[in-house]
N, C-alpha and C positions, 0 to 999 in steps of 0.2 A: 459839265462834269470833267474834271481833270483826272486822267488815269496815270498810273505809274507806281513807283515804289519809293518809300522814304528810306534813305540810307544815311544815317547820321554821320558816321565816322568813316565812310568809305569802305566799309567792311566787305561789301559784295564784290567790289573790284579786287581788293587785296586777297580775300579768301578764295575767290574763283580762280585768280591767276596762280595762287599758291597750289590749289588743288589740281589744276590742269598740269602744272609743272611737275608735281609729285606723281601724278598718273603717268605722264610721259616718261619720267625717269624710272619709275618702277617697271614699265613695260620694256624699256631699253635695258635695264640692268638684269632683268629676268628673276627667276626664283632664287631665294637666298640659300646658300650652302650651309647646312646645319652642321657645325663642327662639334658641338657639345649637346648635352641634353636640354640645356636651358636657353631660352631666347630672351631672358630678361636683361635689364640694364647692367652694364659692367661696374657702375658706381652709383649707388642709390643716393648718396649725399649730393653728387653733382646734379642728379635728376631733380631732386627736391629744390636745390638752390636755383636751378634754371627755372623751375616753375614759379618760385617766389620772385625772382627777378622779372619774369614775364608779367606776373600779376601786378607788381609795382609799376612797371613800365606801361601797362595797359591803362592805368589811371591817367597818365600823361597823354596817351594816345586818344582815349575816348573823351576824357575831360577837356583836352586841348582842342578837340574838333569843334567846340563851340566858338573858338576864337575870342572869347572874353570870359571873365570870371562872373558868371551870372547864375541864375537858378537852373538853367539848362545844363551848364557844365556840372553843377552839383548833382543834378538828377543823373547825368551820365556816369558820374563816379559812383554814386550810391547803387544804381541799377547794375553797373559792372561788378561791384563787390558782392551784391546779393545773388546774382546769377552764378558767379564763380563758386560762392559758398554753397549754394543749394546743389549745384552739379557735383561738387566734390563730396558733399554729404550723401547724395543718393548713390553715387558710384561706390562709396565705402559700404553703404547698407546692402547694395546688391552684391558686392564682392563678398561680404560676410555671409549673405544668404546662400550663395552658390558654392563658396569654397571654404566657409568657416574660418576665414583669414582676411584681415584688412591689412593692406600694404601701403607704405608711404608713396610708392610709385603710383599705385592706384588712386590715392587721394589727390596726388599732384596732377595726374592725367585728367581726372574728373574736373578739377578746378580749371585747367586750361580749356577743357571742352566748354565749360560755362562761360569763360571769357570770349571764346570764339562765337558761341551761340548768341551772345548779347550784343556784339559789336554794332551791327547795323541798326538796331533799335534802341540803343542805350539812351539816347536823348529824348525819346518819345514814350518810353514805357514807365509806368509807375512801379512802386515797390512789389506789389503782388504779381504783376505781370513779369517782372524780372525773376522772381522766385519760380514761377511756373515755367518760364523759358529755360532757366538753368536746370530745373528738375527734369523737364522733358529732354533736353539736350543730353544730360548726363545719363538718363535711363536709356534712351535710344542708342547712344554711343556704346554704352556698356553692353547692351544686349547684342548689338551687331559684332562687337569684339568677341563676345561669348559664343555667338553662332559660328564664328570663324574657328574658334578653338574646339568646340564640341559640335560636331555635325548633327543636324536635326534627324537624319535618317540612320 
């Protein structure tokens, strides 16, 4: 019996190093100084454009990890798209449920969460698995962001 993890596109290495770097920089930089009442993005159009460019580039990253144009590369592209779509959709649904408002930044954030959630398994998961991974990634991420903004106690 062989033990280990399957990591199709190197997502574990990329995202773990990015996460540790972000944690280290956030600890070093300290708490953000709130200068205004809003902590939203300064340019919504750039945020959505950036998410769209990430989504498009992710196809090359995940699909190209197969190193050939075969069914595995196609599976990686389809599962990437389905995961990002379902994560964006559930983020929008949860955002509407809790705030009665759906934002473009929220949909973009949910979509990027779906891309991240699917990267390691994109070449191994079928369509239903991709939808579930995106759904769970979007739901958990939104709820943790929501817990940060609205304390439980």
